[in-house]
C-alpha positions as CSV (number, residue, x, y, z in Angstrom):
1,M,-15.0,-22.1,-4.4
2,P,-12.5,-22.3,-1.6
3,L,-8.6,-22.2,-1.6
4,T,-7.3,-25.3,0.7
5,L,-4.3,-24.6,3.2
6,R,-2.9,-27.6,4.8
7,N,0.3,-27.3,7.3
8,T,2.2,-30.7,7.4
9,T,5.0,-29.1,9.1
10,D,6.3,-29.5,12.7
11,Y,5.2,-25.6,13.4
12,I,2.3,-23.6,13.5
13,A,2.2,-22.2,9.9
14,Q,0.8,-18.6,9.5
15,F,-0.6,-18.0,5.5
16,V,-1.0,-15.0,3.8
17,V,-3.7,-15.2,0.6
18,L,-4.0,-12.7,-2.1
19,A,-6.2,-12.3,-5.0
20,G,-4.1,-9.9,-7.2
21,E,-3.2,-6.9,-5.0
22,R,-6.0,-7.4,-2.7
23,V,-5.6,-9.5,0.8
24,L,-8.0,-12.6,0.8
25,A,-7.0,-13.7,4.2
26,R,-4.3,-13.6,6.6
27,I,-4.4,-17.0,8.6
28,P,-2.6,-16.2,12.3
29,G,-1.8,-20.1,12.7
30,I,-2.9,-23.4,11.4
31,A,-1.7,-26.2,13.9
32,P,0.5,-29.2,12.3
33,N,-1.5,-31.6,10.5
34,E,-4.2,-28.9,10.4
35,T,-6.2,-27.7,7.5
36,V,-8.6,-24.6,6.6
37,T,-10.3,-23.4,3.6
38,V,-10.4,-19.9,2.4
39,P,-13.2,-18.8,0.4
40,T,-11.9,-17.0,-2.6
41,E,-15.0,-14.7,-3.2
42,G,-16.9,-12.7,-0.4
43,T,-17.8,-9.2,0.8
44,Y,-15.2,-6.9,2.4
45,Q,-16.0,-4.2,4.6
46,V,-14.8,-0.8,4.3
47,I,-13.7,1.4,7.1
48,A,-11.8,4.9,6.4
49,E,-10.3,7.2,9.1
50,T,-8.7,10.5,9.1
51,M,-7.8,13.4,11.4
52,L,-9.1,17.0,11.3
53,D,-8.0,19.5,14.1
54,G,-6.7,16.8,16.4
55,N,-9.9,14.7,16.3
56,T,-10.1,11.3,14.8
57,Y,-13.2,11.2,12.1
58,T,-14.0,7.4,11.3
59,S,-16.6,6.3,8.9
60,A,-19.3,3.9,8.9
61,P,-18.7,0.6,7.6
62,M,-19.5,0.1,3.9
63,D,-19.8,-3.1,2.0
64,A,-17.5,-3.7,-1.2
65,N,-17.6,-6.5,-3.3
66,G,-15.7,-6.4,-6.8
67,P,-14.6,-3.3,-8.8
68,V,-15.9,-0.3,-6.7
69,G,-14.8,2.8,-5.9
70,F,-14.6,5.1,-2.6
71,L,-14.4,8.6,-2.1
72,A,-13.5,10.1,1.4
73,Q,-14.2,13.7,2.0
74,V,-15.1,16.1,5.0
75,K,-18.1,18.2,4.5
76,Q,-18.9,21.1,6.6
77,V,-22.1,21.3,9.0
78,Q,-22.5,25.1,9.4
79,A,-25.4,25.0,11.5
80,Q,-23.8,22.9,14.0
81,G,-20.4,24.5,13.3
82,T,-19.1,21.2,13.0
83,Y,-17.3,18.9,10.3
84,D,-18.9,15.7,8.7
85,F,-16.6,13.1,7.6
86,E,-18.1,10.9,5.1
87,V,-17.2,7.8,2.5
88,I,-19.6,7.5,-0.2
89,E,-19.3,4.8,-3.1
90,V,-18.4,5.8,-6.6
91,P,-17.9,3.6,-9.9
92,S,-14.4,2.2,-10.4
93,T,-13.0,3.2,-13.7
94,Q,-11.3,0.1,-14.0
95,S,-13.4,-3.4,-13.8
96,N,-10.8,-5.1,-12.2
97,Q,-10.1,-2.7,-9.3
98,M,-11.1,-1.4,-6.1
99,Q,-10.0,2.0,-5.9
100,F,-9.8,5.0,-3.2
101,Q,-9.5,8.6,-3.3
102,K,-9.9,11.6,-1.1
103,T,-10.5,15.3,-1.2
104,C,-9.6,16.3,2.3
105,L,-6.2,17.3,3.5
106,N,-5.2,14.9,5.5
107,P,-4.3,11.3,4.7
108,V,-6.9,9.0,4.8
109,S,-6.9,5.3,5.8
110,F,-8.8,2.9,4.1
111,T,-9.3,-0.2,6.3
112,L,-10.6,-3.5,4.7
113,H,-12.2,-6.1,6.7
114,K,-13.4,-9.6,6.0
115,N,-15.4,-11.6,8.1
116,G,-14.9,-9.2,11.0
117,A,-11.4,-9.3,10.8
118,W,-8.7,-6.8,9.3
119,V,-6.9,-7.8,6.4
120,Q,-5.7,-4.9,4.7
121,T,-5.3,-1.1,4.8
122,V,-4.9,1.4,1.7
123,V,-3.7,4.9,2.6
124,V,-4.4,7.8,0.4
125,S,-2.1,10.7,1.0
126,N,-2.7,13.1,-1.6
127,N,-5.8,14.9,-2.6
128,F,-7.6,13.5,-5.9
129,E,-4.9,10.7,-6.5
130,M,-6.2,7.4,-6.5
131,A,-5.0,4.4,-5.0
132,A,-6.1,1.0,-6.4
133,L,-5.9,-3.0,-5.6
134,S,-6.0,-5.0,-8.8
135,L,-8.8,-7.6,-8.3
136,G,-7.2,-10.5,-10.3
137,E,-8.2,-13.9,-10.4
138,T,-4.2,-15.0,-9.7
139,F,-3.9,-16.2,-6.2
140,Y,-0.4,-15.6,-4.3
141,V,0.1,-17.7,-1.2
142,H,3.0,-17.6,1.0
143,A,3.6,-18.8,4.6
144,I,5.5,-18.1,7.8
145,I,6.9,-21.1,9.5
146,N,8.8,-21.2,12.5
147,G,9.8,-17.5,11.6
148,I,10.8,-18.4,8.0
149,T,8.7,-16.9,5.1
150,T,8.4,-19.2,2.2
151,D,8.4,-18.5,-1.1
152,T,5.3,-17.2,-2.8
153,F,3.4,-19.7,-4.6
154,T,1.3,-18.5,-7.5
155,T,-2.0,-20.3,-8.9
156,T,-5.3,-19.3,-11.2
157,N,-7.2,-22.7,-9.4
158,P,-9.7,-21.2,-7.0
159,D,-10.0,-24.7,-6.0
160,A,-6.1,-25.4,-5.4
161,V,-4.8,-27.3,-2.4
162,V,-1.6,-25.7,-1.2
163,T,0.4,-27.5,1.6
164,A,3.2,-26.5,3.5
165,K,6.0,-29.4,3.9
166,T,9.3,-29.3,5.4
167,D,12.1,-30.0,2.9
168,D,15.1,-31.1,4.5
169,G,18.0,-29.9,2.6
170,M,21.3,-31.4,2.3
171,S,22.8,-28.9,4.9
172,G,20.7,-30.7,7.5
173,M,18.7,-27.4,7.8
174,A,14.9,-27.6,7.6
175,Y,13.5,-25.7,4.8
176,F,9.5,-24.9,4.1
177,T,8.0,-24.9,1.0
178,L,4.3,-24.7,-0.4
179,V,3.1,-27.6,-2.8
180,V,0.0,-27.3,-4.8
181,S,-2.5,-30.1,-5.8
């Protein structure tokens, strides 16, 4: 089921779509009178990164779909005199959350990609504390048009059509609004 994003303004419209707190898409620009569809389901890739002794450690990508947890940890490899940074998948403690935690000392950045593009980063700073993104069924959409950010539109309809429109106010200034159908 895709959300449909339509731009009827005279400017390029950048759209941001969230499902709960999780970013579904960041559309860098929809040309005037163009339309883009955004799937409301799909798999994310999660990559974690941390610093240790001045070196950057990066995990292999892991697939994420639905409620899941990720635990980042630094393990020693005594035989080689090195460290190994790994991320393992753990069960989510909540059925509507994607959760992130770490055991290492330095902050860990968990970067979420969808269809090869960056969509969101979650940073966990404290050991054994969990950061979570809700995976709600409510969609939040806003657009940036000609440098102006619209109000956020909310819908629970995964097949909604959200249209960016110019709303000429009484002051003679052009305002932008999102309309759903």
